[in-house]
C-alpha positions as CSV (number, residue, x, y, z in Angstrom):
1,M,6.4,16.1,22.3
2,A,8.4,15.9,19.2
3,T,10.7,18.8,18.3
4,D,10.9,20.2,14.8
5,K,14.3,18.4,14.4
6,E,12.9,15.1,15.6
7,L,9.9,15.4,13.3
8,N,12.2,16.3,10.3
9,D,14.5,13.3,11.2
10,F,11.6,11.0,11.4
11,L,10.2,12.1,8.0
12,G,13.6,11.9,6.4
13,N,14.0,8.3,7.7
14,V,10.6,7.1,6.6
15,E,10.4,8.9,3.2
16,R,12.0,6.1,1.1
17,R,10.0,3.3,2.6
18,A,6.8,5.3,2.3
19,F,7.5,5.9,-1.3
20,K,8.1,2.3,-2.0
21,Q,4.9,1.4,-0.2
22,A,2.9,4.0,-2.2
23,V,4.4,2.9,-5.5
24,Y,3.5,-0.7,-4.8
25,A,0.0,0.3,-4.0
26,V,-0.7,2.8,-6.9
27,R,1.9,1.7,-9.5
28,K,2.6,5.3,-10.6
29,D,5.7,7.1,-9.4
30,E,4.2,10.6,-9.7
31,A,1.1,9.7,-7.8
32,A,3.2,7.9,-5.1
33,L,5.3,11.0,-4.6
34,D,2.1,13.1,-4.2
35,I,0.7,10.6,-1.7
36,V,3.8,10.5,0.4
37,Q,4.1,14.3,0.4
38,D,0.4,14.7,1.4
39,A,0.9,12.1,4.2
40,M,3.9,13.9,5.5
41,I,2.2,17.3,5.5
42,K,-0.8,15.9,7.3
43,L,1.4,14.3,10.0
44,A,3.3,17.5,10.5
45,E,0.2,19.7,10.6
46,K,-2.1,17.5,12.8
47,Y,0.2,15.3,14.8
48,G,3.6,17.2,14.9
49,D,3.0,17.8,18.7
50,K,2.8,14.1,19.5
51,P,5.6,12.1,21.1
52,V,8.3,10.8,18.7
53,A,7.4,7.2,19.7
54,E,3.8,7.6,18.3
55,L,4.9,9.0,14.9
56,P,5.6,5.7,13.1
57,M,2.1,4.3,13.7
58,L,0.4,7.6,13.1
59,F,2.3,8.1,9.8
60,Q,1.4,4.6,8.6
61,R,-2.3,5.2,9.3
62,I,-2.2,8.5,7.5
63,L,-0.3,7.0,4.6
64,Q,-2.8,4.2,4.2
65,T,-5.7,6.6,4.3
66,T,-4.1,8.9,1.7
67,I,-3.6,5.9,-0.6
68,L,-7.3,5.0,-0.2
69,D,-8.3,8.6,-0.9
70,Y,-6.2,8.4,-4.1
71,F,-8.1,5.4,-5.3
72,R,-11.5,7.0,-4.4
73,R,-10.6,10.1,-6.4
74,E,-9.4,8.0,-9.4
75,K,-12.6,6.0,-9.4
76,V,-14.7,9.2,-9.4
77,R,-12.5,10.9,-12.0
78,N,-12.6,7.8,-14.3
79,T,-16.4,7.6,-14.0
80,W,-16.8,11.2,-15.0
81,V,-14.3,11.0,-17.8
82,S,-16.0,8.0,-19.3
83,L,-19.4,9.5,-19.0
84,F,-18.5,12.7,-20.8
85,S,-16.0,11.4,-23.3
86,G,-18.6,10.7,-25.9
87,L,-20.7,13.9,-25.6
88,G,-18.7,16.0,-28.2
89,R,-18.9,13.5,-31.1
90,R,-21.3,13.9,-34.0
91,E,-23.8,11.2,-34.9
92,E,-22.1,10.0,-38.0
93,E,-18.9,9.4,-36.1
94,D,-20.8,7.3,-33.5
95,E,-21.6,4.7,-36.1
96,D,-18.0,3.7,-36.7
97,F,-16.8,4.3,-33.1
98,D,-16.1,1.3,-30.9
99,I,-14.9,2.1,-27.4
100,L,-13.5,-1.4,-26.9
101,A,-11.4,-1.2,-30.1
102,S,-10.0,2.2,-29.2
103,Y,-9.3,1.5,-25.5
104,E,-5.8,0.2,-24.8
105,A,-5.0,-0.6,-21.2
106,E,-1.6,0.4,-19.9
107,E,0.7,-2.6,-19.6
108,G,1.0,-3.8,-16.0
109,S,-2.2,-2.0,-14.9
110,A,-5.2,-3.7,-13.4
111,A,-7.1,-2.9,-16.6
112,A,-4.7,-5.0,-18.7
113,E,-5.3,-8.1,-16.6
114,S,-8.1,-10.5,-17.5
115,S,-11.1,-10.8,-15.2
116,A,-10.0,-14.2,-14.2
117,D,-6.5,-12.9,-13.2
118,Q,-8.0,-10.1,-11.2
119,V,-10.3,-12.5,-9.3
120,E,-7.5,-14.9,-8.7
121,R,-5.2,-12.1,-7.5
122,A,-7.9,-10.7,-5.2
123,E,-8.6,-14.2,-3.8
124,T,-4.9,-14.9,-3.2
125,L,-4.5,-11.5,-1.4
126,R,-7.6,-12.2,0.7
127,L,-6.2,-15.6,1.8
128,I,-2.8,-14.1,2.6
129,E,-4.4,-11.4,4.7
130,E,-6.5,-14.0,6.5
131,E,-3.4,-16.1,7.3
132,V,-1.4,-13.0,8.4
133,Q,-4.3,-12.2,10.8
134,R,-4.1,-15.7,12.3
135,L,-0.4,-15.3,13.2
136,P,0.3,-14.8,16.9
137,A,0.4,-11.0,17.7
138,R,4.2,-10.7,18.1
139,Q,4.9,-12.7,14.9
140,R,2.4,-10.7,13.0
141,E,3.9,-7.4,14.3
142,A,7.4,-8.4,13.4
143,F,6.4,-9.8,10.0
144,L,4.5,-6.7,9.0
145,M,7.2,-4.3,10.1
146,R,10.0,-6.2,8.4
147,Y,8.3,-7.2,5.1
148,W,5.4,-4.8,4.6
149,Q,6.9,-1.6,6.1
150,D,10.4,-2.6,5.0
151,M,12.0,-1.8,8.4
152,D,15.4,-3.3,9.1
153,V,15.9,-5.7,12.0
154,A,17.3,-3.0,14.4
155,E,14.3,-0.6,13.7
156,T,11.9,-3.4,14.2
157,A,13.5,-4.5,17.5
158,E,13.4,-0.9,18.7
159,A,9.8,-0.5,17.8
160,M,8.8,-3.8,19.3
161,G,10.9,-3.3,22.5
162,C,12.8,-6.6,22.1
163,S,16.2,-7.9,20.9
164,E,17.2,-8.2,17.2
165,G,17.4,-12.0,17.7
166,S,13.8,-12.1,18.9
167,V,12.7,-10.1,15.7
168,K,14.5,-12.7,13.5
169,T,12.9,-15.6,15.4
170,H,9.4,-14.0,15.1
171,C,9.9,-13.3,11.4
172,S,11.2,-16.8,10.7
173,R,8.3,-18.5,12.5
174,A,5.8,-16.2,10.8
175,T,7.2,-16.9,7.3
176,H,7.2,-20.6,7.9
177,A,3.7,-20.6,9.3
178,L,2.4,-18.5,6.4
179,A,4.2,-20.7,3.8
180,E,2.6,-23.9,5.4
181,A,-0.9,-22.4,5.7
182,L,-0.8,-21.0,2.1
183,K,0.6,-24.3,0.7
184,A,-2.2,-26.1,2.4
185,K,-4.7,-23.8,0.6
186,G,-3.0,-24.5,-2.8
187,I,-1.1,-21.2,-3.1
188,K,2.4,-21.7,-4.5
189,L,5.0,-19.1,-3.3
């Protein structure tokens, strides 16, 4: 069972990587900070009594769930805001009002992308995820820990129970296999 110090040390070590992961997902610093804080609180409250070795995987699952919850809340919030945004206007204002003319998407947001770009990005991500799933288990594990979770070689080796050289070999093989598979599907990296 994890002691309070071990739990605090774990959270301190994972905080920066979790923030980067959350910012990458939601593209808003303030929201990412809230997500990481919520995930840390949930881990401490519900799983603080688990062994230290189980904390990284539990935290990743909680973080991913918290990110998904954020998107669900945003979708509901945006739906209600758009439904009620026009209720307070008078009829004469409605004649000149054009929602498309007044709406300006934030640069870099998904709303600023064209539909074709969104579809292309979604398709590319789907193909990448497919190819990552096709990797052998150890290569996939090393690749995801190193490049998705931003763990260093030593941390990955410790988590996988192998040498640092093995981690490097698995990552190298995974990146070469992914590059070949994606190149064959017409995706340029």
